[in-house]
N, C-alpha and C positions, 0 to 999 in steps of 0.2 A: 504493499499499501504504499503510493507515495503523496506526498502533500507539498509540492514545490514553491515558491516563490511565489506572491500575489502581487497584487497592484502597487504601485511605486511610483515614487517620485522622480526627478533627474529624468526626466523623459524613460529612460529604459532602464534607470538603476543599475543594478549590478546587472541588467540586462539577462544574465545568464544564471544566476543563482535561482532565478525565477526560472531558469533555463537550465536547472542539473538534470532536465530532464534526460540528460545523456545516461544516467543511473536508470531511466524505463527502456532506453536502449538496451544498456547493457545488461539488464537482467532478459528482455528478449532474446537476445544474444545467447542466452547460457539458460535456453529451454522453456522459460516459464512463458506458457500463454497467455495471449491478452484477457483470458475468461478468467484467470488468476490473479490479475494485477487491477487495481483500483487506483484512480490519478483523480486529484483535485489540481486543477490549475485556471487562475484566472485569466488565462490564455489572451493577453492584449499586448503581447511584444512582437510576435512574428509578422504580422501586418498592420503597426503601428506607424503611423506616418512618418517617425523619425529614426525607423530602423533603415537604414542604407541598403539592405539586403534583403526586400520583402520575402516574406515566407521561410528565411533562413535565420535560424539561431545558431549560434556557436556558443562554449564555455573555457575556449581556451583560445590564446592567439593563433592564429592558421589554424584553428581547428575546422572540424567537420561538421556538419549541420547535425544539429540534435532537434530538431523537432519535428522533420518529416513521417509521417506513419505514427505519431506519439496517441494513443489512446486518448481521449476526454471524456472521461466520465461524468466528471464535476465542472463546470465554466462559471466565470462570470460571478451574478450573486447568489450561486448556487452553494459557491464553497465559502461556509459558514462552520463553525465551530459544535452547531448542533448537527448539522448533516455529517460531519466527520465521526461524530461519535456515536450515530444511527449507523453510520456503514461498518465501523468497528464493532458494534453490537450485532449486526446481522439485523438489523430492524425493518424488515422489507416492507411493511406497510409504513411505516414512518418514511420512506424514501420511494413509496408509488408517484410517480408522476413527475419527478424531478429527476434532472439528468437521463443518465442512462439505466437510472434505478438498481445498479449492482451493488450490492453490499458483499461484506466477508461472510462467505457461507465455508469456513474453516471449522474442521472439530477437533477433538483428543489428540490424532495420530498427525496432525499439519503444523509446519513451522510458519510462524508469521514475521514477516519486516516492514518494518516501519520505519519511514523515513519523511522527515519534515523539515522544512526551510523556509524561514519567515523573520520578521522582526521579532523582537522581543524584550520582555523586562522582568524585572524580578518577580517570578508566581506567574507569569502568564506568556503565551505567545499570542502574536496578532493574524487576525485574516482580515480578507477584505472588507468585512462586515463582522462586527463584536470581537471579540478575544476570547482564548481558550485558556481556562485556570489553572494551575496545575491540580489541586485538589479533584478539579473535576475529570482531568486526565486519566491521574491515578486511581480516583473511582471507576471509571469507565474499565482499567486494568484489572482491577480487582471483580468487577462483574464478567469482564471476559473469561477470568480465571474459572470463577465460580461456574459459569456457564459451560466451560471445558471447549471454549474456541479457538483452543491451540493446544500445541505441545510445548513448545518454547517459542518464545517470542524474543526478537531484537528489536530495539530502536534506537535510530540514528536523530539527532535534533541539533539543526544549527539554525540558532539566536543567540540576539544577545543575551548574558547572564543566564542560558540555558539549562547550566547545572542544576537552578532553582527550580528545574519542572521536576524532579526525578530526585535532588538530595532531601535525604530524610523522610522523604516519601514512598518509595520503590522498596516494595520488600524485597529480602534475600531470597524467600523461600515460595515464590510463587512462578518458577522457570521463565524470567523476564529478564534478559541482560538491555542495557542501554548506555551509551555516549554520545557524549554532549560537545558544542564546539565550544564552549567557555564553560568556568567555574559559575556558583551562581552570583559573582560579583563585579564580573568584568565582561567586557563587550566581546561580539565575534567580530572577525575584519572578514574586509574584501577584498580583493585582489584582482593582477591581469588586466590593468586599465586599458582600455582600445580608444584610443584616439580617433580613429574613423568612425567608431559608432558615440564616440561620447560616452563612454559608462564602463564599469567594472563586471568583467564578464565569466568573474566565478567566486567562492568564500574559501578561503584560505582551509579549512577545515575539511568541507564536502571536496575541495580539491585532492586533498592528502590522501582523504582512505579512495575515492573513487581512480585515482591515479595508481595507488597502489592496488586494488582490482583489477585493472587493466595489465600492472606489468608483472603480477606473482600468478602462481598456480594455486589460485584461493581453496582447490579441492584439496589443498595439503595444508593451508594456512589458516591458523586458527582466528577466531575473533578479537582473542587477546592480542595477536600479533598485529594483528590490524589496526587495533587500539595502538598500540605503543607505536608502530610507523607513522599514525596520522599524529601522535602526540608530539613526537620528535620533529616533524615537519611544519607543525603548527608552532612557531616560536612566536606567534602573536598575541595568543591567550593561552589559557589552560585547560586540555582536552581532558574529559573526566569519563570517569567510568561507574555505573552503579547498578544495583540490584542483583542480581546472581552471578558473582564472579566465576564460579566454578564453571559456568555454563561457556562464558566468555573461553576458558581454557580448554575445557574438553570437545568444541565443538568448531567446526571449519566454516569459513566464511561463505563458502560454496552451497551449504545446508540451505542459506538464507536467502542470498543474492542470485542464486541458479546455476549449475554446474554443467549441464547438455553435455556437448561432446567438445568440452574445452581443449583448444591446441594445445601445444608445446608451447609457453610462453618466452620469450627472448630473456637472457639475461639483461637485466638493469644495464642502460646505457648513461656512465657515468656523464660524459656531454650533454645529454639530453637532460639529465637531472640538473645540472650545473645552471642550463639555461634555463631550467623551469624556476629554479631557486633565484634567480637573477629578476626575472619577471615578478616573482612574488615580494619583490623588495619594495613594491609600491603601494602595498597592504596600506588599508584603511579602516580605520575603527566604523562599524556599521553607520553608527550614527553622525558621523563625518560625512558620508558618502556624496550625500547632497550637497553639501558645500563644497568638498572635495572636487567633486565633477563640475560645478560651474568654475572653479577657480582655473582648471585644466582647460577647458571649453576657452575661457577666459586669454590663459597662455598662448594657445593654439589660433585663435581668432586673428583673422589680418583684416576684417572688416569694423570700419569704425563703426558704423550704423549696430551691427552684433554686437561689438564691447559696450558699447551706451548700455544697450539692455541686457548684457550679463550682469554686469556693474550691478544695475538697480537690483537685479535680482538678489545679486549676492546680500547687498544691503539688506534688503527685505528677509531673507534668511536669518542674518545674524539677527537684526533688531525682533523677529520673532521670537528666536533662542533667549533673548535678554528678556521678552514680556513672559514667556512660558516660565522662565527661573522666578522671575520678580512675583508671580503669581502662586507659583509651587510653594514659595516660602512665605508667604502672604497666608498660605492655608495653612501652613506648618504654626505660622505665629499665632492666628485666630484658634486654631484649634486647640493648641495649648494654652492660651492664655488664661480658660478658665479653670485650671487645678493644678495645670503642668507646666507654667511659662520657664520655671528653671530649666528644663530639659529641651530647649529650643537649639543650645548649640549641641548638645549631644545628636537631637533629631536629625541636624542637617548638616551635621559632619561626619558621623560615622556609622556605617550601615551595620544593621543589625540582621539576625538570621530570621526570616521570615516565619513566622508560627500561628499566627494569627489569622488562617485564611479568609475567612466570612468575614469577618470585619476588614480585610483589605480589599475583598472584592464588592464589597457593600459600598465603601470609599472610593474606590476607582470608577464604580460604574456611576456614581453621582457626580464625580470630576468629568467625566467621558460625559453626561448630559446637560450638567451646568457652566463646563468652565473648557474645557479642553476635547477634542477629538482623538482618543487613543490610538488612532491611525497613524498620528505623527510621531515619528522616532526620536525627536529630540522630548516630547513630553513622558515616553517610554522611557526614557535614559533617564526620568528626574523621578519616577514612581517610587522609589526606593522610600524615598523621603514620608511618602504616604506608609509605606509597610514599616518605616521605624514607628508612626503614630499610633499605629495598631499596635505595636510591641508596648509603647508605652499605656496606653489604656486602651483596652478593645472595647470599649463603649463608645468610643469619638463617634464611629458609624451612626449611630443613633443619635447626635447633634451636629450633624450637616447643614443642617437649615441654616445655622449661625453663620454661615458663609455667605449667604444672600443677604445678611444685614449689612455686613460689611463690604458691599457691591463687588464680590465676587464674581462676575456673572462670566457670561459665555465669551471668549477671545476666539475669532475668526483667524488663527495662525494656519499658514501652509500645511494643507493635509499631506497624505500619502499620493493621493488622487492630484494633487496639485499641478498641472500642466505646464511643461518648461517652456520657455519663452520660443516662437519659433524662429529658426535659424535662418533663416531666407526672408528677412524684413527687406 
């Protein structure tokens, strides 16, 4: 099951983490039929007016098309947390009339592989519409286990603070093994900037494990080994592993990504590895991709009109960031003023481990409705402060209405859906 990157900013944003669809092709080529693959993708990239190679998507410099032939089970506004959960649980009735209607029909003898890539924050990952919370994901996994929906399950998550989706939540005794692009407290990183497309083509962690799968005989490589390779080659964040670590040691990658009639793999080419390493040096934190992309385009532009437009856009992006920060800190100040004012510096300067998931969900949903769209990656980057508020006092969610008294209303900053300014003015 694959949930690739959703709609984004920067025109085509990392253009291809949304297009880590390479994994779908890779699974295809290793003997897993379409009927056994469920794909969620917003599908706004291949034919995007800003895509200079219409109908073609790549996820590596000079790479091959990874779009043609990709199954599209759920696209556009059907890419939601609710649908994602219903598909995992095999709820056919709930999915009737939606997309391909395909759900996970696995049983106690089946292995399940889930790859998720999107924006994230502490305790959640973003969809085009709505967010999926860590508690809800892990409750879904628990239901799948209780309903014998799998023999073993492996989950790879590419998102900022993705470790928080599994840390302290995924049990070690339900035959589920997960790895994440980053720890619970840090961003993941985009890489492979492409000047022609004006966007990043990959994410460091996803590139690391996919390139490993391309280069190795995965019918002989353990999940643990792939984790170690991804960890070594991801020097921008801390790749983590969770759940049943013994499963990672005792099972090969091919049991989850497909084996088929795998040919003899060539020995790794040190020159290719060196080339890829050099390309990855342009890696940038996902939260900064929007700004970095505009800066790159500004540096590469030779049009005075275009430069002026890009400068305006950059100023707007930076102003939006300041506005978001100011309002998040104001929310913290107001929330703590009632009885916890002395905790302000602690809440706004030091991350705490998220344990009050219900409070966090309530407050972030209030912020989404009343203050900012959680689809904005910089808003997501600041939600750890909200998590801290709940750790200080989990009853804060019941006093969200006080924000209204202080004029903390909805602020319309650039969202992930925010279109790029046209290049050809």
